[in-house]
Structure formats: structure tokens, C-alpha cells
TORKEKE-934283 format. One line per field, with one value per residue (C-alpha): x, y, z; residue number from 1. Coordinates in Angstrom, 2 decimals, decimal comma. Example, Ala and Ser with C-alpha at 12.3 -4.5 7.8 and 13.67 -1.06 7.14 Angstrom:
<nodes>
u (12,30_13,67) $
v (-4,50_-1,06) $
w (7,80_7,14) $
k (1_2) $
</nodes>
This chain:
<nodes>
u (0,00_0,97_1,79_4,25_5,86_6,24_8,02_10,29_11,29_13,12_16,83_19,30_21,47_25,15_26,34_28,15_31,82_31,26_28,93_31,17_32,82_35,97_36,57_32,95_33,47_36,58_34,81_31,81_34,06_35,64_32,19_30,95_34,05_33,22_29,57_30,67_31,57_28,07_25,77_26,94_30,56_29,56_28,06_31,31_33,13_30,82_31,09_34,86_34,33_33,08_34,91_34,20_34,81_34,89_34,64_31,76_31,90_29,41_28,62_24,99_22,71_19,26_17,26_14,40_11,97_14,49_18,10_21,07_24,06_27,51_26,54_28,76_30,22_30,18_30,09_28,33_26,47_27,28_30,95_30,93_28,81_30,20_33,24_35,53_35,09_35,48_38,75_40,09_42,05_40,83_37,15_36,91_36,22_34,22_30,57_28,52_25,22_24,32_20,76_18,34_14,97_12,02_12,31_15,94_17,91_21,06_23,09_26,16_27,61_31,06_31,80_33,77_30,85_28,33_30,25_30,10_26,37_25,66_27,62_25,85_22,45_23,27_24,21_21,04_18,89_20,60_19,88_16,20_16,35_16,87_18,77_19,96_16,93_14,52_12,57_12,95_10,43_11,75_8,86_10,74_10,79_14,08_16,31_19,96_18,62_17,15_20,68_21,89_19,03_19,20_22,92_22,59_20,27_22,73_25,53_23,92_22,01_18,56_16,06_14,74_11,58_11,02_7,49_6,43_6,05_2,81_1,01_-2,12_-2,45_-4,36_-1,65_1,06_-0,78_-1,08_2,68_3,60_1,37_2,73_6,38_6,02_8,38_9,92_11,07_9,91_12,11_10,11_10,07_7,65_6,72_8,06_7,76_5,78_4,41_4,91_2,95_4,09_3,03_2,25_4,31_4,32_0,58_-0,07_2,20_0,58_-2,80_-1,45_0,28_-2,58_-3,30_-0,19_1,70_4,85_6,08_8,04_9,71_9,49_12,54_11,54_13,64_12,82_12,54_10,56_12,10_8,74_8,24_5,38_6,05_7,07_4,97_5,64_7,81_8,97_12,60_14,13_16,71_19,29_18,88_19,30_22,39_24,12_24,21_25,92_29,50_30,79_32,43_30,16_31,77_29,94_28,28_29,33_26,20_25,79_25,29_21,69_20,54_17,59_18,67_15,34_11,77_9,72_5,99_4,74_2,04_-0,76_-4,46_-4,48_-5,94_-3,01_0,40_3,29_6,50_9,18_12,50_15,94_19,19_22,25_25,03_22,79_21,10_24,37_26,19_23,25_22,77_26,47_26,20_23,00_24,63_27,74_25,93_23,05_24,96_28,61_30,09_32,88_35,09_33,50_29,88_27,12_24,29_20,65_18,22_15,06_12,85_11,28_13,13_10,01_10,38_12,85_14,74_16,15_17,81_19,08_20,51_21,36_21,46_23,07_24,25_25,43_27,26_28,79_30,62_31,70_29,71_28,46_24,69_22,30_19,05_16,03_13,06_10,18_8,14_10,09_7,64_7,25_7,08_7,36_8,32_11,90_12,72_14,31_16,70_17,45_18,20_20,52_22,37_22,71_24,42_26,49_24,49_25,95_23,50_19,80_17,44_13,79_10,46_9,31_6,51_9,14_10,47_6,99_6,48_9,49_8,28_5,13_7,37_8,61_11,63_13,71_13,07_14,17_17,36_18,09_17,79_19,78_22,22_25,68_27,33_24,53_25,66_23,02_19,29_18,07_14,41_12,49_9,28_6,82_7,01_8,96_7,38_9,81_8,71_9,62_12,90_13,90_12,75_14,86_17,94_17,56_16,57_18,94_21,72_22,32_21,96_18,78_18,92_15,52_15,64_13,16_12,86_10,48_10,34_10,67_13,68_15,54_17,16_16,62_17,95_17,48_18,66_21,44_24,67_25,48_28,39_28,62_25,44_23,46_19,91_16,39_14,30_11,64_13,07_14,57_17,68_18,99_19,71_22,77_25,23_23,91_20,31_18,31_14,75_12,12_8,85_6,27_2,64_0,04_1,17_4,76_6,08_8,50_6,95_8,71_10,35_7,82_5,05_3,75_3,86_4,48_7,87_9,56_13,01_14,55_17,54_18,08_20,16_21,23_18,83_15,68_13,41_13,93_10,48_7,42_7,73_6,10_4,31_6,61_3,66_2,37_5,83_5,78_2,18_2,55_5,77_6,55_3,31_2,08_5,22_7,09_10,83_10,52_9,76_6,59_6,88_3,15_4,27_3,89_6,77_7,95_11,47_12,34_14,65_17,64_17,01_15,74_13,12_9,96_7,98_4,33_3,06_1,19_-0,65_-3,76_-3,44_-4,31_-7,65_-9,96_-11,83_-14,28_-12,10_-8,90_-6,14_-4,48_-1,78_-2,30_1,37_0,70_-2,17_-0,31_2,68_0,46_-1,39_1,85_3,10_0,35_1,55_0,95_0,76_3,04_1,74_-0,77_-2,35_-4,77_-7,17_-9,89_-13,49_-16,49_-18,56_-21,88_-21,15_-17,39_-16,69_-14,09_-12,97_-9,90_-10,06_-7,09_-6,16_-3,62_-1,79_-0,80_2,47_2,71_0,70_-1,25_-4,98_-7,47_-9,77_-6,96_-5,03_-8,10_-8,64_-4,95_-4,75_-7,71_-6,28_-2,82_-4,21_-6,30_-3,42_-0,97_-3,20_-6,40_-10,08_-10,20_-8,38_-10,62_-10,72_-14,11_-13,00_-9,98_-9,86_-7,53_-6,35_-3,96_-2,20_-2,46_-2,78_0,57_2,26_5,22_7,38_6,08_3,85_0,48_-2,34_-4,32_-6,68_-8,02_-8,37_-10,42_-12,64_-13,21_-14,03_-16,56_-18,18_-17,27_-16,10_-13,29_-14,33_-11,19_-8,01_-6,08_-3,02_0,19_-1,38_1,06_-1,01_-4,75_-5,39_-4,90_-8,13_-10,14_-8,53_-9,56_-13,12_-13,65_-12,53_-14,75_-17,83_-17,27_-17,96) $
v (0,00_3,61_3,99_1,10_2,45_5,87_4,32_1,95_4,31_6,60_6,93_4,74_7,11_6,41_7,23_10,53_10,06_11,40_8,47_5,76_3,18_1,90_-0,97_-2,07_-2,11_-4,27_-6,70_-6,91_-7,66_-10,48_-11,84_-11,67_-13,51_-16,34_-16,29_-16,63_-20,25_-20,85_-19,34_-21,86_-20,82_-17,33_-18,78_-20,62_-17,28_-15,63_-18,53_-18,18_-14,81_-16,71_-18,63_-22,35_-25,01_-27,57_-26,88_-28,28_-31,58_-30,67_-27,15_-27,88_-30,89_-30,94_-28,21_-25,81_-27,18_-29,57_-28,40_-28,12_-25,79_-26,39_-29,93_-31,31_-27,92_-26,74_-23,16_-21,00_-17,78_-16,08_-16,91_-15,13_-12,15_-11,55_-13,58_-13,07_-9,28_-9,35_-11,25_-8,80_-5,92_-3,58_-4,18_-5,46_-2,01_-0,74_-0,09_-3,00_-1,40_2,20_2,30_5,12_4,71_6,82_8,92_9,69_7,26_5,88_2,69_1,32_-2,18_-2,83_-6,15_-7,17_-6,36_-7,95_-11,22_-11,30_-10,58_-13,20_-15,87_-15,13_-15,16_-18,46_-20,00_-18,54_-20,15_-23,47_-23,05_-22,74_-26,03_-24,81_-27,36_-27,48_-27,52_-26,02_-22,92_-19,59_-16,84_-13,27_-10,88_-7,62_-4,20_-2,78_-3,19_-4,24_-7,34_-8,48_-8,67_-10,52_-13,03_-13,87_-14,58_-16,48_-18,85_-19,02_-19,79_-22,93_-24,10_-23,11_-21,98_-18,48_-16,89_-13,13_-11,97_-8,50_-6,27_-4,83_-8,18_-8,57_-11,57_-13,75_-13,30_-14,09_-17,19_-18,56_-18,25_-19,69_-22,69_-23,20_-22,89_-24,80_-22,28_-23,44_-20,02_-16,49_-13,41_-10,20_-6,87_-5,41_-2,76_-0,72_2,96_3,85_7,32_8,41_5,49_2,18_-0,85_-3,62_-6,49_-8,62_-8,22_-9,20_-12,21_-13,40_-13,31_-15,04_-17,95_-18,85_-22,49_-23,03_-25,76_-25,71_-22,37_-23,26_-19,94_-16,23_-13,96_-10,33_-7,26_-4,32_-1,67_0,99_0,72_-0,14_-3,75_-5,55_-8,35_-11,51_-14,62_-18,36_-19,29_-15,69_-14,59_-11,14_-10,63_-8,95_-11,52_-14,41_-13,04_-11,92_-15,52_-16,86_-17,43_-15,40_-18,49_-20,36_-22,03_-21,78_-25,02_-25,97_-26,46_-28,22_-25,64_-26,70_-26,92_-24,58_-21,27_-19,53_-19,43_-16,35_-16,20_-14,54_-11,94_-12,50_-12,99_-16,68_-17,63_-19,89_-18,15_-19,84_-20,31_-20,28_-21,82_-20,40_-22,30_-21,41_-21,05_-20,14_-17,24_-15,97_-15,96_-14,50_-11,75_-10,90_-10,62_-8,60_-5,97_-5,93_-5,11_-3,04_-0,99_-1,10_-1,18_1,31_1,41_4,59_3,63_3,96_2,05_2,43_-0,26_1,67_-1,41_-3,44_-6,47_-8,49_-7,64_-9,96_-6,95_-6,35_-9,78_-9,62_-6,13_-5,64_-8,60_-11,02_-9,23_-6,02_-7,73_-10,26_-7,27_-5,92_-2,74_-0,25_-0,47_2,17_0,86_2,98_1,92_4,20_5,68_7,48_10,39_10,94_13,59_15,01_13,96_15,13_12,52_10,29_12,98_14,54_11,14_10,25_13,55_13,03_9,66_10,30_7,88_7,47_5,05_4,42_1,66_2,69_1,66_3,89_5,14_6,72_8,70_9,80_10,92_13,21_14,41_15,74_18,20_21,44_20,77_23,55_22,23_18,75_20,15_22,09_18,90_16,73_14,55_15,92_12,48_10,81_9,18_6,52_5,88_2,42_1,39_-1,86_-3,46_-1,98_-0,33_2,94_5,42_7,31_10,73_9,89_8,30_11,39_13,75_11,87_11,90_15,58_16,86_14,77_14,69_10,95_7,95_5,92_2,12_0,48_-3,22_-6,09_-9,34_-11,35_-13,09_-16,38_-15,31_-14,36_-11,39_-8,74_-10,12_-7,41_-3,80_-1,55_-2,41_0,60_2,63_0,79_0,30_2,91_3,53_4,31_5,94_3,46_0,36_-2,55_-2,72_-6,11_-9,30_-9,20_-12,10_-15,59_-15,17_-16,02_-15,03_-14,84_-13,01_-15,46_-15,59_-17,72_-20,77_-20,33_-19,04_-16,06_-12,77_-10,13_-7,03_-4,38_-6,93_-7,53_-11,07_-13,29_-12,89_-16,23_-17,32_-20,08_-21,29_-22,05_-19,82_-20,22_-17,74_-19,15_-20,65_-24,39_-25,43_-24,37_-25,33_-28,77_-28,43_-29,54_-30,31_-26,76_-25,45_-27,35_-26,42_-22,73_-21,90_-24,55_-26,05_-23,24_-22,99_-26,32_-25,83_-22,25_-20,41_-18,32_-14,93_-14,16_-10,71_-9,19_-7,47_-6,11_-5,97_-2,92_-2,59_-1,95_-5,16_-3,25_-5,03_-3,13_-4,94_-3,94_-5,45_-8,56_-10,37_-10,26_-6,44_-6,16_-4,42_-5,85_-2,89_-3,86_-6,92_-4,82_-5,75_-2,70_-2,81_-0,59_0,38_1,89_3,97_4,97_6,08_8,32_9,69_10,43_12,46_15,06_18,38_18,70_14,95_13,59_9,99_8,05_4,67_3,09_0,22_-1,40_-1,35_-3,25_-1,53_-2,82_-1,73_-2,14_-4,93_-2,90_0,71_2,31_4,88_6,90_8,05_10,87_13,02_16,55_18,38_21,56_24,40_22,21_22,89_20,07_20,60_21,39_18,26_16,02_17,32_17,03_13,44_12,35_14,07_12,59_9,04_9,43_11,09_8,31_5,26_6,29_6,50_2,82_3,70_6,65_7,05_6,68_8,92_10,75_10,99_13,47_12,29_13,64_10,26_6,78_3,67_1,90_-0,99_-0,34_-1,52_1,48_-0,35_1,17_-1,13_-1,07_-3,73_-1,21_1,48_-0,89_-1,78_1,89_2,84_0,01_-0,03_3,27_1,19_-1,04_-4,53_-6,46_-7,28_-4,20_-6,20_-4,41_-0,95_1,72_4,84_4,30_8,02_7,36_5,35_8,38_10,46_7,84_7,44_11,20_11,52_8,69_9,78_13,38_12,32) $
w (0,00_-0,38_3,32_3,24_0,09_1,70_4,65_2,79_0,00_2,41_1,74_3,57_5,60_6,38_9,87_10,35_11,23_14,75_15,50_14,09_16,37_14,70_17,13_16,63_12,86_13,22_15,56_13,24_10,27_12,28_13,20_9,62_8,45_10,86_9,73_6,10_6,92_8,29_10,91_13,51_13,01_14,09_17,28_17,92_17,48_20,04_22,50_22,65_24,41_27,48_30,21_29,94_32,56_29,77_26,01_23,99_22,12_19,37_18,22_17,26_17,26_15,64_13,98_14,64_17,19_18,71_18,85_21,22_21,06_22,58_23,59_26,34_27,23_30,85_32,15_34,72_33,93_37,26_36,77_33,41_34,48_37,97_39,04_36,08_36,38_40,17_39,70_37,13_38,75_36,00_36,68_40,28_41,75_38,79_39,57_38,27_39,30_40,10_41,42_42,10_43,78_42,79_45,99_45,03_47,23_45,58_46,03_44,24_43,91_42,49_40,81_43,89_46,19_43,82_43,92_47,73_47,76_45,08_46,95_50,24_48,58_46,86_50,19_51,68_49,00_49,66_53,38_52,46_50,57_47,00_44,92_41,35_39,04_41,59_40,55_42,37_41,55_41,67_42,24_42,54_41,04_39,70_42,75_43,18_44,94_41,60_40,13_43,20_43,34_39,63_39,74_43,02_41,13_38,24_40,67_42,11_39,04_40,27_37,61_38,11_36,80_36,94_37,72_36,64_39,72_38,29_38,35_40,44_42,81_40,30_37,65_40,20_41,37_37,81_37,33_40,70_40,02_36,51_37,53_40,85_42,42_45,69_46,96_46,13_46,52_46,91_48,75_51,24_48,66_45,75_44,96_41,86_41,10_44,69_46,13_47,61_45,58_48,15_46,72_49,87_50,39_46,77_47,10_50,31_48,60_45,49_47,20_49,52_48,81_46,64_48,44_46,30_47,73_50,86_51,69_50,92_51,19_51,82_51,03_53,32_50,62_52,47_55,94_57,42_56,39_58,18_60,63_58,83_59,18_58,98_56,02_55,52_56,00_55,83_53,05_55,28_58,04_55,62_53,88_57,08_58,27_55,14_54,08_51,13_49,63_47,23_44,20_40,88_39,76_36,20_34,09_30,79_28,06_27,41_31,02_31,62_33,13_33,51_32,38_31,61_31,07_27,93_28,27_25,83_25,39_26,23_29,60_30,39_30,32_28,49_30,45_27,76_28,78_27,90_28,20_30,27_27,68_24,75_26,49_27,98_24,64_22,75_25,35_25,19_21,39_21,62_23,83_21,65_18,42_19,78_22,38_21,30_24,84_25,52_28,65_30,07_29,43_31,98_30,32_31,34_30,25_31,12_31,32_34,10_35,44_34,60_30,88_29,13_27,80_31,29_31,69_28,09_28,17_31,84_34,23_31,77_28,62_30,25_33,11_30,70_29,18_32,57_31,97_34,54_34,52_35,78_37,27_38,18_40,28_39,33_36,50_33,79_33,73_37,48_38,86_35,31_31,78_32,24_34,90_32,27_31,05_34,44_35,99_33,11_33,56_37,31_36,89_33,78_31,62_28,13_26,49_27,05_25,95_26,18_24,68_21,80_24,04_26,29_23,34_22,33_25,93_25,60_22,22_23,90_25,77_24,24_21,99_23,49_27,00_25,93_24,40_27,59_29,65_27,25_29,26_28,48_28,08_26,11_22,86_22,00_22,22_21,32_21,25_21,20_22,41_19,89_16,46_16,35_13,94_11,66_12,93_16,54_15,45_13,46_16,23_18,80_16,62_15,82_19,27_21,42_18,79_19,10_16,78_17,22_16,95_16,46_17,37_17,08_18,98_21,15_24,51_22,66_20,59_23,78_22,08_19,47_16,20_13,58_13,84_12,50_14,34_16,49_15,25_11,91_9,88_7,94_9,12_7,95_10,68_11,80_10,14_12,07_9,89_8,84_10,80_13,02_12,71_13,34_12,17_9,04_8,19_5,47_4,82_3,48_2,42_4,21_2,22_3,39_0,06_0,08_-1,01_-3,15_-1,72_-0,78_-0,13_3,38_4,70_7,72_9,38_10,10_11,24_9,16_11,20_14,90_17,16_20,81_22,46_20,88_23,56_23,86_25,08_27,03_30,68_31,13_27,76_24,93_22,63_23,02_22,07_18,79_17,99_18,84_17,01_14,38_13,07_10,81_8,68_8,88_9,07_10,33_13,57_13,23_14,94_14,41_13,26_9,83_8,06_4,74_3,30_1,21_-1,79_0,49_2,42_5,47_7,61_8,61_11,31_10,99_14,23_15,27_12,53_14,73_14,92_11,26_10,73_8,08_6,59_3,86_3,06_2,95_5,41_6,97_9,65_12,69_12,39_8,96_10,30_13,47_11,44_9,33_12,36_14,20_11,25_11,69_13,14_16,86_17,58_20,29_20,41_18,38_19,02_16,56_17,19_15,13_16,35_15,04_12,37_10,99_7,44_6,98_9,44_11,28_11,26_12,79_15,57_16,78_20,27_20,26_22,78_21,82_21,69_23,70_22,16_19,72_19,27_19,77_16,75_14,35_15,30_14,90_11,38_10,54_11,81_9,71_6,66_7,18_7,34_4,20_2,37_3,29_2,96_1,22_1,98_2,93_6,15_7,02_10,79_12,40_15,25_16,64_20,43_22,10_25,52_28,13_28,46_27,00_29,21_29,28_30,97_33,23_30,34_28,39_25,91_25,04_26,17_22,93_24,23_26,74_24,08_21,92_24,87_25,73_22,14_21,79_25,25_26,97_29,93_31,14_32,14_31,24_33,11_34,24_35,31_34,40_34,00_35,12_35,76_36,45_35,82_32,10_32,07_33,11_30,37_27,79_29,08_29,25_25,63_24,42_26,37_25,31_21,72) $
k (1_2_3_4_5_6_7_8_9_10_11_12_13_14_15_16_17_18_19_20_21_22_23_24_25_26_27_28_29_30_31_32_33_34_35_36_37_38_39_40_41_42_43_44_45_46_47_48_49_50_51_52_53_54_55_56_57_58_59_60_61_62_63_64_65_66_67_68_69_70_71_72_73_74_75_76_77_78_79_80_81_82_83_84_85_86_87_88_89_90_91_92_93_94_95_96_97_98_99_100_101_102_103_104_105_106_107_108_109_110_111_112_113_114_115_116_117_118_119_120_121_122_123_124_125_126_127_128_129_130_131_132_133_134_135_136_137_138_139_140_141_142_143_144_145_146_147_148_149_150_151_152_153_154_155_156_157_158_159_160_161_162_163_164_165_166_167_168_169_170_171_172_173_174_175_176_177_178_179_180_181_182_183_184_185_186_187_188_189_190_191_192_193_194_195_196_197_198_199_200_201_202_203_204_205_206_207_208_209_210_211_212_213_214_215_216_217_218_219_220_221_222_223_224_225_226_227_228_229_230_231_232_233_234_235_236_237_238_239_240_241_242_243_244_245_246_247_248_249_250_251_252_253_254_255_256_257_258_259_260_261_262_263_264_265_266_267_268_269_270_271_272_273_274_275_276_277_278_279_280_281_282_283_284_285_286_287_288_289_290_291_292_293_294_295_296_297_298_299_300_301_302_303_304_305_306_307_308_309_310_311_312_313_314_315_316_317_318_319_320_321_322_323_324_325_326_327_328_329_330_331_332_333_334_335_336_337_338_339_340_341_342_343_344_345_346_347_348_349_350_351_352_353_354_355_356_357_358_359_360_361_362_363_364_365_366_367_368_369_370_371_372_373_374_375_376_377_378_379_380_381_382_383_384_385_386_387_388_389_390_391_392_393_394_395_396_397_398_399_400_401_402_403_404_405_406_407_408_409_410_411_412_413_414_415_416_417_418_419_420_421_422_423_424_425_426_427_428_429_430_431_432_433_434_435_436_437_438_439_440_441_442_443_444_445_446_447_448_449_450_451_452_453_454_455_456_457_458_459_460_461_462_463_464_465_466_467_468_469_470_471_472_473_474_475_476_477_478_479_480_481_482_483_484_485_486_487_488_489_490_491_492_493_494_495_496_497_498_499_500_501_502_503_504_505_506_507_508_509_510_511_512_513_514_515_516_517_518_519_520_521_522_523_524_525_526_527_528_529_530_531_532_533_534_535_536_537_538_539_540_541_542_543_544_545_546_547_548_549_550_551_552_553_554_555_556_557_558_559_560_561_562_563_564_565_566_567_568_569_570_571_572_573_574_575_576_577_578_579_580_581_582_583_584_585_586_587_588_589_590_591_592_593_594_595_596_597_598_599_600_601_602_603_604_605_606_607_608_609_610_611_612_613_614_615_616_617_618_619_620_621_622_623_624_625_626_627_628_629_630_631_632_633_634_635_636_637_638_639_640_641) $
</nodes>
């Protein structure tokens, strides 16, 4: 369609010399040379960056749906992410984690100190009866204890699962039952938008009647933790009793390291399982190509620990590089939209990963104000989690004077696998670049046949890679049926995409987010991109609603940039959509709202927007919603029409 052509026909832009990373270019050339002998040879190249207890016997066994990498090899994730840096005189006293709470409190952990804490926590888990292969649930917000607890599990071969701190008790209970977690690590509460979120209370409600949970370890986050009951142990009390000597357990490369539950519309969550060596090596590579680590970096992965991006980029991938990671507890726009920039300035942050919604949030602020608050050391913004519209990408690059890397991946892929390599590759604002080393893909029609360039189709991966999920916890048949049955021999992402004439990948969103208007299939990303291009629009979210005549029609929810006029913007948005796509995509309504409902990971909750537009009410699950006030803004807009 015309909208896709307008996106993909943009010029490919080489990086300015001031944004080039010469060491990154040399390393990438080395990696591509290894890949030229086969994708698996690249993964052997990457694996040699890790410390192995015993090298692998076989590089890869099997194929998509049933494969193993580095078979017979032994290593430990905590050894590679913590110990080897704590033992290195150059990095031992480097900050591993700089943390700021929403109220402004700050803590730091060097690699040397992190190793001590991890060892004590590992011994503490063992004292509570956790053995190799047992599951430990980590129900925490972004705290230093999350880093410690995850690597304590890695150290002793326990399997961890991170639970999103915004989950309600019912959602927690489902995941505890599915994982059969033996121990849960949580906090009494967490600060979010100036209010304490009652984590311990939620957990107590959730685990009532679940007999697999034997112990709960409670971090006193607020300084006023309630009295602990039977089976509950204070974090400080547990660790203070433990020895700081705890050898790392060598694990076979394909042993499960952790499981993470996908968020979706299905009633039963899927616990996808990632392997020890595969996830470690893939996360290391992901950070290398997406972030381009430099010795003086302070890297902020502005995501929630319960979103897989955080383990990939921070807890595993970032620490595997020996980087200094900044970690923030609260909302990025509290008490105002400049919190992200001001916090980055305060801690000398050089590189930030944020959901596109976070960038659109900044875009709603006056450009001159954003420039004034630009962090002085900032040299990269990278985005992932949802489609990044070209207008926001270009605005970010222009206003913050940094390159923007737009990356794509999924919980199941265990990493982002297509994006312009930072410091090397040319870019097109809004595209997801080309696959980084070690990955192969295709865009196919519903029969599984490749489509030509410029034609939308189903995005599939055609070769295995180490970070791809190995199974669904206790449901191997569901794994095969969900990901490999529709297109035999390929992994189905369930996303639609198009490849342009320069080989750039444009991910259009979930296949089930396509709106069928009078028998025409239109991606919400196409319409959102057009709506966002209208003058005065800061953010745009488009959903399809039922229509008696046309089957479905799109409606747009928009937030305004400072100084924009309501009626003018509504008219401009409608005109922009028709101009870019045509009358078939005519918006039934444009709603102007003060804020959009989002998850704590920064993703717009389009399901709630659809429900509001169709019923003028919210009756569905509000689990994961960040700011409840956004619901009132939406309902007021809908009812006002």
C-alpha cells in the first residue's frame, strides 16, 4: 500500500563520522568472516568470548523445534557475568550497578561487592532447601537485589523466573502454580508514582493455597516492612548468616537457566525456557551489536526487570561485558516527563534503551526544554518493544543529537535479532535494519512461500540460534504447535513485516493487529505512522473497532504536543491518514487524551483502548497498568464524543 511504500522508499542514511565506532566495525568484520563459513561458526566465534569449565563436544545438534548448542560444554552464567570481572584488577572495583529509587535514594555495587552478595544469597537459598533444578520466583521491582538473586540462582544451578512487579495476585498465582516455584524473593513494597506498591501483600494473597512455595525472602525496601509470618525470612537476616564463599556449579550448556511467562491474550500463560550457555552468549552478542560497549559507558536499560529486555541487556548481557549499569526503580515520567533525562544527567548515563513510548512521551514536551535537559554524556538511544514510527525516530535523533537504533525481537527469541549495528550500519528511521550475525529469516505468504520485496507477509526465522526458547515449561507439545506447526521448518513470529529494496526489515506489528476494513487488510502500524506524522501529535495509538457496514474501522487516540490545538489536530490526523493510505483507512474517530494507558514496560495497552471505544467502559483485566489516571482520560474523551 501507499503507506508502506512511503516508509520503505526513504533513503538509507550512512552514519556521520562522529557516530562511528571503529573498534565495533573491526569486531563486526571479524564476526561476519566467521559467519561466512556458516551461521553456527559465528556462534562458535561468540562462544569463545566466554569462560568455559569444559569446552563443547558438538557445536549444534538438531534443527528448529528440537536443537542443542555447545553440547557437552560446561560453564556457569554467574561466573561469566560476575566472578571473572570481580577477579580482574581492572574491573573489580568498577561499579557494576548504580541504582536510584524513585524517591531519590542511591546505592552502588562494584563487581567485587556484587560477587560477595551473590555468593551469600546463593548459600542462603541453599539453606532454604533450594537445589539445582529447583525454581525460584523473583517478584521484585528494579532493585539491586534483583541482580543478586538472579545470579545467586545461576551460581547454584537453580532456575529463576522473573514476575512483573505490576502483576495482580491472580496473575502471580497462575505463574507460581505453573512454575512450581519453591522459593519467592520479593520486597515489602516498591515505589511507583509516589505510592508504595504492596508487593508482599499481593504475594501473600497469590500464594494462599499453593503448596509448592516453601519460603518467601523479603527485602525491606521501604524501611517499614510488616512483621514476617511463617515461612517468611528477611533478606538482610538471611544473607548476614551466610558465608561469602560459594563455588559456581558448572552447568551443561543446554541446562535450563530460567523461564519467563509470555504476556498474551491466552488464559493460560506460556513459560518459555531459555538455556544457560545459549542465552548468555546471545545476550552478550546482543549488547555488543546493539549498544557497542565502551570502557567509560554507563548504560541504562530503562525497562522493568520483569520484561525480558532487562535480563538480556542488563542482568546477563550487560554484566557479561563488565559494563556499569544504571538501574532505576520508578516511572520514567514521574514527577514530570523530564525525569528520564534529568536522571541520566545526574548519573552520567551514556547510552539508554527505552520503549518507543518513552520517546513519544518526551516528544510531547517542548523541543527547546528537551534540548536544555539533554544529558551531556549521552551518545546513543536504542528502542524496542513496539514499532517505532519514523517521525519519533527522526525527532529523537535531531533533538537529542544521538543515533537511534531500532531493534526487534520477542520473549521467545531471547534477544533482538534485527537492527542496525550501532556505530557501523546505515539507518532508515523506523526500520529494524537487517539481521545481526547468526540469524536467518524470510517473509512469506500464508502458504509459506517467500513474497517479493515491498510486499507484506508473515515474518519467520529459518535457522536455529542459541537464544531461541527451547520449550514451554512442562508443555513440549504446546511449544511445537505454537511456534513450528504453521510454517514447517521455520519459527513463526506471528508478526507481519515487509522488506524494502535496500534489504531493510519493517515490522508492521502482530498479525492479529491487522484491521480488516471492507475486506482490505491494513496494519495498525501503517495507520499509526500516518497519524503520528500530523503536526501537533506527540503519540498516536490506533485500534480497530467493530462496524456494521465495513466490518471494522480504525479509531485513533492521540496526545498533543505543547501548544497544539485540539480541533486542528483532529482534522490534521484524519487528513494525514487518508493522504498516506487512502479513503479505505478513514478514521471513524480521533480521540484526544492527556495520556495513554501503558504498561510499566512502556507499551500502550491497545486492548483497553479498543474496549473503551466500543463499550465506553473497562471490564477487562487491568493487570500491568502503570497509571490508572490514564483510564479516566480515555473514558472522558470517548464519552465526550
